[in-house]
N, CA, C and O atoms as a DFTB+ gen file, in Angstrom:
348 C
 N C O
     1  1      96.982     116.871     109.826
     2  2      98.048     115.838     110.010
     3  2      97.947     115.462     108.940
     4  3      96.824     115.328     108.454
     5  1      99.060     115.176     108.239
     6  2      99.749     114.190     107.502
     7  2     101.270     114.013     107.423
     8  3     102.247     114.743     107.255
     9  1     100.993     112.532     107.645
    10  2     102.240     111.717     107.535
    11  2     102.381     110.863     106.473
    12  3     101.480     110.051     106.259
    13  1     103.696     110.914     105.517
    14  2     103.700     110.007     104.352
    15  2     103.907     108.478     105.276
    16  3     104.373     108.434     106.415
    17  1     103.503     107.445     104.582
    18  2     104.139     106.118     104.857
    19  2     105.423     105.655     104.336
    20  3     106.502     105.420     104.881
    21  1     104.792     105.555     102.493
    22  2     105.840     105.578     102.007
    23  2     105.865     105.317     100.764
    24  3     104.709     105.131     100.382
    25  1     106.829     105.177      99.693
    26  2     105.933     105.633      98.615
    27  2     106.700     104.472      97.536
    28  3     107.762     103.995      97.935
    29  1     106.137     103.998      96.110
    30  2     106.772     103.330      95.372
    31  2     106.516     103.615      94.037
    32  3     105.383     103.634      93.555
    33  1     107.776     103.889      93.290
    34  2     108.167     103.959      92.023
    35  2     107.017     103.282      90.671
    36  3     106.826     102.104      90.368
    37  1     106.487     104.382      90.154
    38  2     105.605     103.760      88.980
    39  2     105.985     103.636      88.088
    40  3     105.704     102.568      87.544
    41  1     106.924     104.679      87.278
    42  2     107.917     104.873      86.307
    43  2     108.064     106.066      86.642
    44  3     107.529     106.667      87.573
    45  1     109.164     106.607      85.501
    46  2     110.204     107.406      85.790
    47  2     109.554     109.177      86.074
    48  3     110.312     110.146      86.054
    49  1     108.228     109.274      86.293
    50  2     107.703     110.409      86.299
    51  2     106.339     110.209      87.773
    52  3     105.679     111.140      88.234
    53  1     106.293     109.336      88.036
    54  2     104.918     108.743      88.883
    55  2     105.468     107.979      90.032
    56  3     106.316     107.091      89.943
    57  1     104.965     108.362      90.999
    58  2     105.387     107.679      92.244
    59  2     103.834     107.194      93.133
    60  3     103.114     108.167      93.356
    61  1     103.522     106.429      93.416
    62  2     102.376     105.746      94.321
    63  2     102.509     106.390      95.674
    64  3     103.361     105.856      96.384
    65  1     101.863     107.422      96.203
    66  2     102.196     107.873      97.713
    67  2     100.934     106.935      98.809
    68  3      99.766     106.592      98.624
    69  1     101.818     106.796      99.861
    70  2     100.341     106.092     100.807
    71  2     100.939     106.820     101.957
    72  3     102.125     106.921     102.270
    73  1      99.833     107.324     102.543
    74  2      99.526     108.823     103.792
    75  2      98.541     108.678     104.619
    76  3      97.372     108.407     104.348
    77  1      98.850     108.795     105.274
    78  2      97.150     109.078     106.258
    79  2      97.071     110.382     106.657
    80  3      97.891     111.019     107.319
    81  1      95.875     110.781     106.141
    82  2      96.184     112.363     106.306
    83  2      94.908     112.842     106.755
    84  3      94.292     111.857     107.160
    85  1      94.192     113.911     106.883
    86  2      92.951     114.719     107.677
    87  2      92.397     115.476     106.343
    88  3      92.981     116.523     106.062
    89  1      91.450     115.106     105.584
    90  2      90.417     115.110     104.379
    91  2      88.855     115.732     105.368
    92  3      87.940     115.041     105.817
    93  1      89.026     117.137     105.441
    94  2      87.828     117.388     105.769
    95  2      86.827     116.899     107.157
    96  3      85.700     116.497     107.446
    97  1      88.567     117.377     107.926
    98  2      87.610     116.868     109.325
    99  2      87.810     115.227     109.979
   100  3      87.740     114.883     111.159
   101  1      88.032     114.528     108.970
   102  2      88.472     112.869     108.919
   103  2      89.310     112.447     108.412
   104  3      89.598     112.523     107.218
   105  1      90.080     111.696     109.631
   106  2      91.063     110.612     109.136
   107  2      91.164     109.557     108.291
   108  3      90.181     108.845     108.083
   109  1      92.424     109.313     107.671
   110  2      92.277     108.230     106.402
   111  2      93.407     108.091     106.300
   112  3      94.315     108.828     106.685
   113  1      93.457     106.723     105.546
   114  2      94.628     106.307     104.874
   115  2      94.215     106.749     102.895
   116  3      93.158     106.445     102.343
   117  1      95.319     107.450     102.265
   118  2      95.231     107.808     101.086
   119  2      96.499     107.325     100.366
   120  3      97.651     107.284     100.797
   121  1      95.945     106.918      98.995
   122  2      97.256     105.939      98.162
   123  2      96.858     107.196      96.847
   124  3      95.673     107.392      96.573
   125  1      97.648     107.747      96.328
   126  2      97.544     108.341      94.930
   127  2      98.575     108.614      94.370
   128  3      99.645     108.355      94.922
   129  1      98.537     109.087      93.380
   130  2     100.085     109.156      92.210
   131  2     100.271     110.556      92.500
   132  3      99.556     111.455      92.943
   133  1     101.588     110.439      92.065
   134  2     102.245     111.895      92.759
   135  2     103.011     112.434      91.541
   136  3     104.149     112.152      91.917
   137  1     103.139     112.890      90.600
   138  2     103.456     113.184      89.528
   139  2     104.823     114.603      89.553
   140  3     104.818     115.738      90.031
   141  1     105.855     113.804      88.787
   142  2     106.669     115.021      88.755
   143  2     107.574     115.145      87.479
   144  3     108.536     114.460      87.129
   145  1     106.712     116.694      86.638
   146  2     107.167     116.700      85.419
   147  2     107.313     118.509      85.139
   148  3     107.121     119.421      85.943
   149  1     107.748     118.567      83.604
   150  2     107.852     120.042      83.443
   151  2     106.865     120.365      83.450
   152  3     106.776     121.559      83.737
   153  1     106.026     119.920      83.280
   154  2     104.344     120.825      83.104
   155  2     103.839     120.881      84.165
   156  3     103.369     121.981      84.457
   157  1     103.707     119.715      85.229
   158  2     103.002     119.347      86.386
   159  2     103.951     118.705      87.113
   160  3     104.643     117.775      86.698
   161  1     104.010     119.404      88.669
   162  2     104.545     118.769      89.948
   163  2     103.488     118.488      91.195
   164  3     103.286     119.399      91.998
   165  1     102.944     117.449      91.315
   166  2     101.952     117.411      92.519
   167  2     101.083     115.937      92.364
   168  3     101.284     114.962      91.640
   169  1     100.197     116.185      93.219
   170  2      99.448     114.817      93.128
   171  2      98.355     114.550      92.090
   172  3      98.148     115.679      91.643
   173  1      97.617     113.791      91.511
   174  2      96.873     113.715      90.830
   175  2      95.406     113.223      91.040
   176  3      95.247     113.184      92.260
   177  1      94.369     112.868      90.471
   178  2      93.323     112.714      90.603
   179  2      93.323     110.916      91.032
   180  3      92.874     110.443      92.076
   181  1      93.693     110.473      90.369
   182  2      94.543     109.017      90.520
   183  2      94.339     108.888      92.136
   184  3      94.775     109.784      92.859
   185  1      93.656     107.734      92.696
   186  2      94.137     107.288      94.192
   187  2      92.605     106.833      94.499
   188  3      91.552     106.725      93.872
   189  1      93.105     106.622      95.875
   190  2      91.547     106.064      96.385
   191  2      92.267     106.466      97.936
   192  3      93.469     106.532      98.194
   193  1      91.071     106.709      98.872
   194  2      90.644     106.992     100.005
   195  2      89.625     106.316     101.386
   196  3      88.429     106.436     101.652
   197  1      90.758     105.586     102.048
   198  2      90.509     104.767     103.089
   199  2      89.770     105.729     104.463
   200  3      90.263     106.507     105.279
   201  1      88.804     105.381     104.302
   202  2      88.333     106.141     106.051
   203  2      88.886     105.422     107.045
   204  3      89.207     104.241     106.911
   205  1      89.038     106.132     108.169
   206  2      89.281     105.721     109.580
   207  2      88.664     104.325     109.830
   208  3      89.130     103.207     110.053
   209  1      87.545     104.797     109.715
   210  2      85.881     103.730     110.086
   211  2      86.578     102.118     108.997
   212  3      86.604     100.898     109.154
   213  1      86.904     102.833     108.237
   214  2      86.953     101.326     106.904
   215  2      88.288     100.866     107.208
   216  3      88.730      99.837     106.697
   217  1      88.841     101.454     107.877
   218  2      90.648     101.095     107.551
   219  2      90.780      99.542     108.567
   220  3      91.969      99.289     108.371
   221  1      90.417      98.749     109.220
   222  2      90.155      97.654     109.689
   223  2      89.789      97.040     108.494
   224  3      90.648      96.856     107.632
   225  1      88.755      96.735     108.340
   226  2      88.426      95.968     106.837
   227  2      89.377      95.980     105.673
   228  3      89.519      94.980     104.968
   229  1      90.073      97.174     105.450
   230  2      90.740      97.067     104.296
   231  2      92.101      96.476     104.709
   232  3      92.603      95.529     104.103
   233  1      92.585      96.984     105.604
   234  2      93.933      96.413     106.419
   235  2      93.567      94.084     106.451
   236  3      94.415      93.192     106.488
   237  1      92.236      93.986     106.421
   238  2      92.510      92.584     106.735
   239  2      92.411      92.295     105.476
   240  3      93.350      91.657     105.000
   241  1      91.337      92.648     104.632
   242  2      91.638      92.068     102.784
   243  2      93.172      91.624     102.307
   244  3      93.609      90.628     101.730
   245  1      93.994      93.271     103.008
   246  2      95.066      92.999     102.329
   247  2      96.151      91.845     102.985
   248  3      96.966      91.078     102.472
   249  1      95.740      92.124     104.351
   250  2      96.376      91.016     105.114
   251  2      96.117      89.477     104.646
   252  3      97.126      88.803     104.856
   253  1      95.215      88.845     104.159
   254  2      94.763      87.771     103.901
   255  2      95.538      87.581     102.336
   256  3      95.373      86.456     101.864
   257  1      96.344      88.525     101.495
   258  2      96.896      88.077     100.201
   259  2      98.387      87.450     100.613
   260  3      99.187      88.205     101.165
   261  1      98.656      86.435     100.415
   262  2      99.904      85.429     100.532
   263  2     100.879      86.270      99.223
   264  3     100.640      87.152      98.398
   265  1     101.905      85.542      99.543
   266  2     102.891      86.159      98.369
   267  2     102.639      84.952      97.473
   268  3     102.968      84.975      96.287
   269  1     102.102      83.985      97.993
   270  2     101.643      82.556      96.975
   271  2     100.450      83.423      95.878
   272  3     100.721      83.676      94.704
   273  1      99.557      83.671      96.325
   274  2      98.333      84.497      95.461
   275  2      98.780      85.168      94.471
   276  3      98.297      85.068      93.343
   277  1      99.969      86.100      94.833
   278  2     100.274      87.220      93.981
   279  2     101.349      86.483      92.464
   280  3     101.414      86.945      91.325
   281  1     102.110      85.149      93.072
   282  2     103.002      84.824      92.320
   283  2     102.225      83.740      91.119
   284  3     102.626      83.305      90.039
   285  1     100.893      83.551      91.913
   286  2     100.545      82.277      90.633
   287  2      99.467      83.234      89.991
   288  3      98.583      82.564      89.457
   289  1      99.295      84.402      89.894
   290  2      98.831      85.459      89.164
   291  2      99.815      86.050      87.863
   292  3      99.438      86.356      86.731
   293  1     100.760      86.083      88.255
   294  2     102.089      86.603      87.573
   295  2     102.183      85.729      86.483
   296  3     101.979      85.966      85.292
   297  1     102.743      83.993      87.406
   298  2     102.896      83.224      86.517
   299  2     101.841      83.031      85.318
   300  3     102.257      83.026      84.159
   301  1     100.620      82.890      85.572
   302  2      99.317      82.758      84.350
   303  2      99.282      83.903      83.818
   304  3      98.720      83.792      82.729
   305  1      99.704      85.341      84.090
   306  2      99.871      85.965      82.879
   307  2     101.083      85.893      81.955
   308  3     101.093      86.037      80.732
   309  1     102.295      85.594      82.935
   310  2     103.133      85.404      81.877
   311  2     102.847      84.436      80.641
   312  3     103.148      84.574      79.455
   313  1     102.215      83.482      81.258
   314  2     102.005      82.169      80.161
   315  2     100.833      82.317      79.004
   316  3     100.683      81.469      78.124
   317  1      99.970      83.582      79.132
   318  2      98.847      83.900      78.256
   319  2      99.261      84.848      77.828
   320  3      98.366      85.533      77.330
   321  1     100.346      85.328      77.749
   322  2     101.382      86.499      76.728
   323  2     101.364      85.926      75.508
   324  3     101.975      84.858      75.557
   325  1     100.902      86.178      74.351
   326  2     101.125      85.896      73.266
   327  2     102.433      86.474      72.415
   328  3     102.578      87.692      72.311
   329  1     103.305      85.623      71.858
   330  2     104.507      86.231      70.854
   331  2     104.307      87.124      69.774
   332  3     104.176      86.566      68.684
   333  1     104.252      88.292      69.780
   334  2     104.086      88.897      68.613
   335  2     105.138      88.555      67.834
   336  3     106.171      88.214      68.411
   337  1     105.098      88.572      66.336
   338  2     106.505      88.220      65.357
   339  2     107.322      89.878      65.235
   340  3     106.799      90.966      65.474
   341  1     108.453      89.658      64.878
   342  2     109.014      91.459      64.628
   343  2     108.914      91.260      62.928
   344  3     108.989      90.332      62.122
   345  1     108.709      92.651      62.917
   346  2     108.256      93.184      61.688
   347  2     109.271      94.040      60.507
   348  3     108.777      94.467      59.464
């Protein structure tokens, strides 16, 4: 059983796919990169699989992140970026 939950575009040729699947007889959540290019179309080795047994712990971790946490991180990255001179 495979059920795609959603996709996030990473760049022109790559999407991050979140899906529930059954691998080796065990259900879980898989987050992997999917590439569409002239040379190759399909899933890459890049990704992670969360077993159904660990999903509750994973969901708790994700739910503990607030939008404020992410905004602060983005703001600090912007402040630490050094401007390089044009040559």
